[in-house]
C-alpha positions as CSV (number, residue, x, y, z in Angstrom):
1,M,-0.1,0.1,0.1
2,R,1.5,3.4,-1.4
3,T,1.6,6.4,1.6
4,E,1.7,9.7,0.5
5,P,5.2,11.4,1.5
6,R,5.2,13.4,4.8
7,L,4.8,16.7,4.5
8,V,6.9,19.5,6.7
9,R,6.5,23.1,7.1
10,R,9.6,25.1,5.8
11,V,10.3,28.9,5.5
12,L,11.8,31.1,3.5
13,N,12.8,34.8,3.0
14,G,15.1,37.3,1.9
15,P,15.6,41.3,1.0
16,T,13.2,43.2,-1.7
17,M,11.8,46.8,-2.2
18,G,13.4,47.6,0.6
19,T,12.1,45.5,3.3
20,R,12.0,41.3,3.0
21,F,9.5,38.5,1.4
22,A,8.8,35.6,3.3
23,A,7.2,32.3,1.8
24,V,6.4,29.5,4.4
25,F,5.3,26.8,2.4
26,F,4.7,22.4,2.8
27,T,6.8,20.0,0.9
28,Q,8.5,16.7,1.6
29,E,11.1,16.7,4.5
30,D,13.7,15.5,2.3
31,R,13.7,18.6,-0.1
32,C,16.6,20.4,-1.2
33,L,15.4,24.3,-0.9
34,S,18.7,25.7,-2.2
35,G,17.3,26.3,-5.8
36,L,13.7,27.4,-4.5
37,Q,15.7,30.1,-2.5
38,L,17.5,30.9,-5.4
39,G,14.8,31.2,-7.5
40,L,12.3,33.1,-5.2
41,Q,15.4,35.7,-4.8
42,Q,15.2,36.0,-8.3
43,A,11.8,36.4,-9.1
44,V,11.5,39.5,-6.9
45,D,14.8,40.9,-7.8
46,R,13.8,41.5,-11.3
47,V,10.0,43.2,-9.9
48,D,12.3,45.3,-8.1
49,N,15.3,45.9,-10.8
50,Q,12.4,46.4,-13.3
51,M,9.8,48.8,-11.2
52,S,12.0,50.3,-8.8
53,T,12.1,54.7,-8.3
54,W,15.4,54.2,-5.8
55,K,17.5,52.2,-8.7
56,P,18.3,55.3,-11.1
57,R,18.8,52.5,-14.0
58,S,15.4,50.2,-13.4
59,D,13.5,50.1,-16.5
60,L,10.5,52.2,-14.8
61,M,13.5,55.2,-14.4
62,Q,14.3,55.0,-17.8
63,L,10.9,55.4,-18.8
64,N,10.3,58.2,-16.7
65,A,13.2,59.6,-18.7
66,A,12.1,58.8,-22.0
67,P,11.0,62.0,-24.0
68,V,7.1,62.1,-25.1
69,G,6.2,60.7,-28.3
70,T,9.1,58.0,-28.4
71,W,8.4,54.0,-28.2
72,L,10.4,52.4,-25.7
73,D,10.8,48.5,-25.1
74,I,9.9,46.9,-22.0
75,P,10.0,43.4,-20.0
76,R,7.5,41.9,-20.3
77,E,7.0,42.0,-16.5
78,L,6.6,45.7,-16.3
79,A,4.1,45.7,-19.7
80,T,1.8,43.3,-17.5
81,V,1.9,45.5,-14.5
82,L,1.1,48.6,-16.3
83,S,-1.6,47.1,-18.2
84,A,-3.2,46.4,-14.8
85,A,-2.4,49.6,-13.6
86,L,-3.9,51.5,-16.7
87,E,-7.4,49.5,-16.5
88,I,-7.5,49.8,-12.9
89,G,-7.0,53.8,-13.4
90,R,-9.7,53.7,-16.1
91,L,-12.2,51.7,-13.8
92,S,-11.8,53.9,-10.9
93,D,-11.9,57.1,-12.7
94,G,-8.5,58.4,-11.9
95,A,-8.5,57.2,-8.1
96,F,-5.7,54.9,-8.9
97,D,-2.9,56.6,-10.9
98,I,0.4,55.4,-11.0
99,G,1.2,59.0,-13.0
100,V,2.0,60.9,-9.6
101,G,5.8,60.5,-9.2
102,D,6.2,64.4,-9.4
103,L,3.9,64.6,-6.1
104,V,5.3,61.3,-4.3
105,I,9.1,62.9,-4.9
106,A,7.7,66.6,-4.1
107,W,6.3,65.6,-0.9
108,G,9.3,63.7,0.1
109,F,8.3,60.1,-0.2
110,G,10.7,58.9,-2.8
111,P,14.2,58.2,-2.6
112,A,15.4,62.1,-1.7
113,A,13.4,62.2,1.1
114,G,12.8,65.1,2.9
115,A,11.0,68.5,4.1
116,A,8.3,69.0,1.5
117,D,8.9,73.0,0.1
118,D,5.8,74.5,-1.2
119,Q,6.6,75.7,-4.9
120,A,7.9,71.8,-5.2
121,I,4.6,70.7,-4.4
122,A,2.9,73.4,-6.4
123,N,5.0,72.4,-9.7
124,A,4.7,68.7,-9.3
125,A,0.5,69.5,-9.0
126,A,0.9,71.5,-12.4
127,R,2.4,68.6,-13.9
128,C,0.6,65.5,-12.7
129,R,-2.8,66.9,-14.2
130,T,-3.4,64.3,-16.9
131,P,-3.9,60.8,-15.2
132,A,-1.8,57.8,-16.7
133,H,-4.3,56.0,-18.2
134,L,-4.7,59.3,-20.5
135,A,-0.9,59.9,-21.1
136,L,0.3,56.2,-22.1
137,E,-0.3,54.3,-24.7
138,L,0.6,50.7,-24.3
139,D,1.5,48.1,-27.0
140,Q,1.3,45.0,-24.6
141,A,1.4,42.5,-27.5
142,R,5.1,44.0,-28.5
143,H,6.1,44.8,-25.3
144,R,6.6,48.6,-25.5
145,I,5.3,52.1,-24.1
146,R,5.3,55.7,-25.2
147,K,4.7,58.9,-23.3
148,H,1.7,61.4,-25.0
149,A,2.4,63.5,-21.8
150,A,5.3,64.5,-20.0
151,I,4.9,62.1,-16.8
152,A,6.9,60.4,-13.9
153,L,5.1,56.9,-13.0
154,D,5.5,55.2,-9.2
155,L,4.3,52.0,-9.2
156,S,4.7,51.7,-5.5
157,G,0.5,50.8,-5.1
158,I,1.2,48.1,-7.3
159,A,4.5,46.5,-7.5
160,K,5.1,44.8,-4.3
161,G,1.6,42.7,-5.3
162,F,3.2,41.8,-8.3
163,G,6.2,40.7,-6.3
164,V,4.0,38.2,-4.3
165,D,2.6,37.0,-7.3
166,E,6.3,36.3,-8.8
167,L,6.3,34.4,-5.8
168,A,3.3,32.4,-5.9
169,R,4.6,31.9,-9.6
170,V,8.2,30.0,-8.4
171,L,6.4,27.9,-5.8
172,D,4.1,26.7,-8.4
173,A,6.7,25.8,-10.9
174,N,8.5,23.9,-8.5
175,G,5.0,21.7,-7.7
176,I,4.3,23.3,-4.9
177,A,0.6,23.6,-3.5
178,S,0.4,24.9,0.3
179,Y,2.1,27.9,0.7
180,L,1.6,31.6,2.2
181,V,3.8,34.1,0.0
182,S,4.2,37.8,1.3
183,I,6.0,41.5,1.5
184,D,5.6,43.7,3.7
185,G,2.2,42.7,4.4
186,E,0.7,42.2,1.2
187,L,-0.2,38.1,0.5
188,R,-1.0,35.5,-1.5
189,A,-2.4,31.7,-0.5
190,G,-2.3,28.8,-2.5
191,G,-3.7,25.6,-1.2
192,P,-4.9,24.9,2.0
193,K,-2.7,23.5,4.8
194,P,-2.3,19.8,4.3
195,D,-4.6,18.9,7.2
196,G,-7.1,21.1,4.8
197,S,-7.2,24.2,7.3
198,A,-7.2,27.8,5.4
199,W,-4.6,29.8,6.4
200,R,-5.6,32.2,9.1
201,I,-4.3,36.2,8.5
202,A,-4.6,38.8,11.1
203,I,-5.1,42.0,10.1
204,E,-3.9,45.2,11.8
205,Q,-5.5,47.5,14.0
206,P,-4.7,50.5,11.9
207,E,-3.0,52.7,14.4
208,P,0.2,54.2,14.2
209,G,2.6,52.6,16.5
210,R,0.2,49.6,17.0
211,R,1.0,45.8,16.4
212,E,-2.1,44.5,17.5
213,A,-4.5,42.0,15.1
214,A,-7.6,43.9,14.7
215,L,-9.7,40.7,12.6
216,S,-8.8,37.2,11.4
217,V,-9.8,36.2,7.8
218,E,-9.0,32.9,6.4
219,L,-7.4,32.5,2.4
220,V,-7.3,30.1,0.6
221,A,-5.9,30.0,-3.4
222,A,-6.8,34.2,-3.1
223,A,-4.4,37.8,-2.7
224,L,-5.2,40.1,0.5
225,A,-3.7,43.4,0.7
226,T,-3.7,46.5,2.9
227,S,-3.3,50.0,2.3
228,G,-3.5,52.5,5.2
229,D,-2.3,55.9,6.5
230,Y,-1.0,54.8,9.6
231,R,2.5,53.9,8.8
232,H,4.9,56.2,6.4
233,V,3.8,59.5,7.2
234,V,5.5,63.3,7.0
235,E,5.2,66.7,8.4
236,H,4.3,69.6,6.7
237,G,2.4,73.0,7.4
238,G,2.0,71.5,11.3
239,R,0.3,68.6,10.5
240,L,1.5,64.7,9.3
241,H,0.4,63.9,5.9
242,A,0.0,59.9,4.7
243,H,2.0,58.8,2.1
244,T,-1.0,57.8,0.1
245,M,-1.6,60.4,-2.7
246,D,-4.9,61.5,-4.1
247,P,-4.6,61.9,-8.0
248,L,-8.1,63.7,-7.9
249,R,-6.5,66.4,-5.8
250,R,-3.3,66.2,-6.5
251,V,-2.3,66.3,-2.6
252,P,-2.0,63.3,0.0
253,L,-5.1,61.9,0.9
254,V,-6.9,63.6,3.4
255,D,-10.3,62.6,5.7
256,G,-10.0,58.9,4.2
257,P,-10.6,55.9,5.6
258,A,-7.6,54.5,8.4
259,A,-7.2,51.5,6.3
260,V,-8.8,49.1,3.2
261,T,-8.1,45.5,3.0
262,T,-8.9,43.8,-0.7
263,R,-8.8,40.0,-1.4
264,A,-8.7,39.1,-5.2
265,S,-7.0,36.7,-7.4
266,T,-4.0,38.1,-7.9
267,C,-1.8,40.3,-5.3
268,M,-1.2,42.8,-8.2
269,V,-5.0,43.6,-8.0
270,A,-5.3,43.5,-4.6
271,D,-2.6,45.5,-4.1
272,A,-3.9,48.7,-6.5
273,W,-7.1,48.2,-5.6
274,A,-6.9,48.4,-1.7
275,T,-4.9,51.8,-3.0
276,A,-7.8,53.3,-5.4
277,L,-10.6,52.5,-2.4
278,M,-8.4,54.4,0.0
279,V,-9.1,57.4,-2.3
280,L,-12.5,56.6,-3.0
281,G,-13.4,56.4,0.4
282,P,-16.1,54.1,2.2
283,E,-19.3,55.5,0.7
284,R,-17.7,56.0,-3.1
285,G,-15.4,52.9,-2.5
286,S,-18.1,50.3,-1.7
287,T,-20.7,51.5,-4.3
288,L,-17.9,50.9,-6.8
289,A,-16.6,47.6,-4.5
290,D,-19.9,46.1,-4.8
291,A,-20.8,47.1,-8.6
292,L,-17.2,45.2,-9.7
293,G,-17.6,42.2,-7.2
294,I,-14.2,43.4,-5.1
295,E,-14.1,42.0,-1.9
296,A,-13.3,45.3,0.5
297,L,-12.6,46.2,4.2
298,F,-12.9,50.1,4.9
299,A,-11.3,50.7,8.6
300,E,-12.8,53.9,9.8
301,R,-11.7,55.9,12.2
302,C,-15.0,56.9,15.0
303,V,-16.3,57.2,18.3
304,A,-18.7,54.7,18.1
305,P,-18.0,51.2,19.3
306,A,-16.6,48.4,17.1
307,A,-19.0,47.2,14.5
308,S,-18.7,43.3,13.4
309,P,-17.6,42.7,9.7
310,R,-19.7,41.8,7.2
311,S,-19.6,40.7,3.8
312,T,-21.5,39.5,0.6
313,P,-20.7,36.2,-1.5
314,Q,-20.2,38.2,-4.4
315,G,-17.8,40.2,-3.1
316,G,-19.4,43.3,-1.7
317,S,-17.7,45.5,1.3
318,L,-16.5,44.7,4.3
319,H,-16.7,47.3,7.0
320,V,-14.8,47.2,10.2
321,Q,-15.1,50.5,12.5
322,E,-12.3,51.3,14.8
323,A,-13.3,53.1,18.3
């Protein structure tokens, strides 16, 4: 009688995008992991080298420096991310916009971090009037793109999610079915654990300086991403500003929810929609999420007691109130 090989829990991790990736998975006890570690590291390095604004020679920075009207050949992975970003930009009516690179730099969130300068902010806002989905023409079949307006792109709202998907791709290709991969809080789960249970994910309380779980969700064959205003901030004009840009007003987002968590089939899509729904806010964001079948959780600051999350089988919106 044939017995199934014993599966054991293994963990691999490494540096990427200014943070670390992690892969938790189950595989045969005697499996050598050196090749898998190399494959995972190469996958995220490829994403970082193509899409980072912190690497002057990245493919993204070459695109930012390219003249208007000139076709530029780009790698397949970058074309995939740009296609998704532009589509979500259109569907969200510009609430998700990768064309805010100048604003990110002017407000001190980019590689040359520093105090925000009023004149630089005004100049950046003037340059960011055309959303990326109108300023870019992508020929995905030929992996090339050209700009129809001067624009600086920033993929920080989608690239990490794609990096997570690339980690999942490596594990899938190596015959590993039961896994959870992540980069800095963006996650994707493969099949369930060997005992049939789902991966349980804790969603943090959206408050600065706290690392406490607000609630947990179960994840199988899906991705989860969170965008929030409580981690990366700069001070300007006597107040703190969160790193999420509001492309519609061309300033850092104000009066938005504390955080938005989205669930989707890929982490790239979940990552981008978490940012888009942050900008849209609970009312407009919930309406759009319901219409598109996006499962989303809005964490809102209020004085009322915490409410229970709710959802619909089709997706809909989950809401949790932060006291």
